[in-house]
N, C-alpha and C positions, 0 to 999 in steps of 0.2 A: 457440362463435362461430366462431373459424376453420377448425373442420369444417364451418360450414354456409356459409360465404362459396365457400371452396374448393367444396363440393357442389355449389353451383349454378351454377359457370363448365365444371365436368365432365359432371355433368349434360346441360349444356346440347349440349356438342358431342358427346357419348353420343349423344342424340337426332337432332343435325343429321344425322348420318353414316348412322345405322341404316337410313333408307330408304334410302338411296344402292346402302349394299350388300347390299341386299335384291332391287333394282330390276337390277343387276349382274350379281348371279346369275338371277335371271331371261333375260335377254339371254344371258349366256352359254351358258345350257340351252337356247336355241333354236336357236342358231347352232353347239353342236358335234352339233345330230343331220343336221347336211348332211356334215358329216365322217370318215371312217374316224378312228377312237381314235389307231389307230397312226403317224400323222401329227402327234402332240404329244405329246410325252413326257411331260405331266405329266397328260395322261388316262390312260394306261396303265398295266391293273394288273399285278402280277408275280403269277405262276401259283405258282413259288416259297415256300416260309417265308422268311421273312428279320428285320430288328429293325425295333423301329417308335420314331418321333425323337416325343417329346413335347415340345413350348413349354409349360413351368405357368408362371403371371403371376400374380403375391402382391403384398402391399403392401411398401413397405422400409421401412417404421416400425411399430411395435407401437400399443396403445391402440384397438386396433379392433375388438374383442370375436373373436368365433369365425369371421371373415373367412378368415385364412390357416388354420385349423385343417383351415375347410370344403376349401379347397383342397388340403392335404395327404393328407385321407380321398379325396378325389375321386381322386388319384393312385393309392391305394393299389388303391380301385375296378378304376381301368381297366384295371391291370397285371393283374387276376386276372380281368377281363372278357377282357383278353387275351392269357393263359398259354400257350390252344392256338393261336394264329394264329401268333401272334411268336415269335422265336428268343430276344428280346433287349430290354432299350429303351433307349434314348438319351436324353437332354434339351438341352433349353434352359430357361435360368430368365431368368425378367423380372422382379426384385424379388430383396431382400436374404434375406427372411424366405426364401421357397421354394430361393433356393441354399444359403442353412444345411442347411434341411432337408433337401437332396440327399446333399448332402459330409456330412452327420450319418449318413445311411443309406448310406454309401457305392457311392451311384447312381450311371450314368456319365454324367456331366458334360460335355456339346461346347462351350458360350459359356452365358456369365452375359452380359447385361443388369442391370444394378440401378442405372444412376446417369443414367433418365431423368427430364426434368423431370416438375413438376405435372401440366400436360397437353402431353402426347406429340403430337409431331409426326409427319407421315408418314415425313418424312428419317431420324427416330429410329429408324422402321419397318423400313426399307431393310436393311441389316445383319441383323436379324434373321431376313428374307424370303432375305437372296442366302444365309445359313450353312444353311436348311431345303432349298434349292432348291439346293445343291451336293450335301449330304446323299444328296436323294432321286438327281437325277439321275448320280450317283456310284455309284450302287447300292447305298451302304452300309446304308440305311433302305429298306424294304416301303413305307411310308404316311408320314404327318406327323397329325399328329392337335394338337388344344388347349386345353389346360385354364384354365380362365379364370372369373369370376365376374359374372355376368348382370346388369344393371341392372333389378329391376322397378321396384321407387321406393323412398322414401326409406325405408322400414323393413322392405322385402324385397330380399333379396338373393341369387343358385342359384348355388352350384357349378356349373360344366357342363364338357365336353368336348365337341369340335365336330371333325370331320374336316378337312381341309385340303386333305390331297395323297392318291393320284392323284385328281382328279374324275370322277366317271359320274353318270348322269340321279337311280338313288336316292339318292345321297349329296347333288347339288346339293336335290332336297326332302326331305330332313333337316336341310342349313342353312337351308332358309326355314322349317322349322319347320311344314312340312305332311304331314299323314297322306296316304294312297293317295283316300282321294275326292276331298280338297282340291288337293292335288297334277294328277288329270285335271280337273279342276274349271279348274285354274286351265289346264292347258296346252290346254284347249279351248277358253278364253274369248279368250287372248291369245297365239294361232298365228298371228303375223303373218309376210307373206313376205317377208324381209330381202332386198332387194340388195346384196351383201360386193361390196366391190373392194377388192383386186384379187382376193383368192382367200381362204375360208373357216378353210387354215390357216395364212396369213400372220397373217389377222386375232388367229387362234388365238394364234398365236406372242406376241402381242403383248397381246393381253386378259386372257390367261392369269393371267400372272405377275402384273400390276396387279391384276389381282379376286383375287388370294391376299395380297399385300399389303393390300387391302382391308379384307380379314375380318380379316387380325391387328392390324395397326392399329385397327379396332371391336372385336375383343376385349377388347387394352389401354384403350380408351376406356369401355368397361363397366367392366372394374375399375379403375377409377380412380373414376370417378362413386361403384363398388358400396363404397369403399375408406373413401373421406368421408362418405357417408350412415354406413357402418357405423361408424366413428370419432364422428361425431355423435352419432349413438343411444346407445354405449359412454358416451359423454361424461356423456349426460344420464341416462342411467340412473343411472349413480356420482352424480351428483350427487345423482338422488331419493334414493338409498343414503344418501348423506353426512346430508343430512338428515332423513331417518327416526332413522338412528343420536345425529344428535345431540337430538331430540325423544323420544328414548327417553334419554338421558342428562341430558338436561333434567329429565324425571320422575322418574331415578332421585336426582336432587342436591335435588330440591324433595324426595321425598319423607324422605332421608336430614336434611337440614334441617330439617323438621317433627317428626323424630323428635329430634333435638339440641333443637330447644328445647321440646318438651313435657316431654322427662328433666330437661332445668334448673328447668322451672315445677314440677315431682313433688319437687325436691329442696329446689328454694325454699319450697315449704310447705309440705314434712316439715321441714325446719328450726325454722320458724316455728313450728307445732304443738309440735313438741318443747322 
């Protein structure tokens, strides 16, 4: 009941901000075509091999089924997928469970943000984004990715990984979860002629960091909605399983009691006949 109450609020926040994050990415995609990628450091791709920074989001409490183990598996899978491309991995943890997992497996933990509120605010996300920006802009890492649990419905949550920095046209399409055909159609349909003042570079310098913060914020909200949904389902399944066990025990109890009564009657009848 508690999880169901929290889930409704977290789900409302996640769904409300999802469309904003997607539309903001569309607009940035159009604006970025008007500038040279070298003008914005967050749009520049590094040619030489380097480390990858991964922001991993989990719950801080248990009793939520396989939600956290799915995140851990995604961490292992992402490392395997990027082992040829990256020279190593650094982590920012959001949630106690994933920070414990990273420390236990002796991975390099840059920062830990485990004390977020039940429904996170954008102010709580700013320090996470700042650490990620500092690591990328100081060239300590070549790219930043995020692992979180995508909220599909109250009964379906999926651990996914998403590219955060650097941004480019291909990655923007992936962030929008569009295939190539849909991306082309979307680009043709929404190819607006923006009037940009004072300049595309100055707009990007302000918009790109805010957009990346919005992507991280959305991922945290999705994970929170998924956590409460998974906990609600886990507790429901536990309650149903407990009810099944009680039914089985009641049946066993009745059978034993019936057997004992039958035995007593048989003994009385035998004694009377004797």
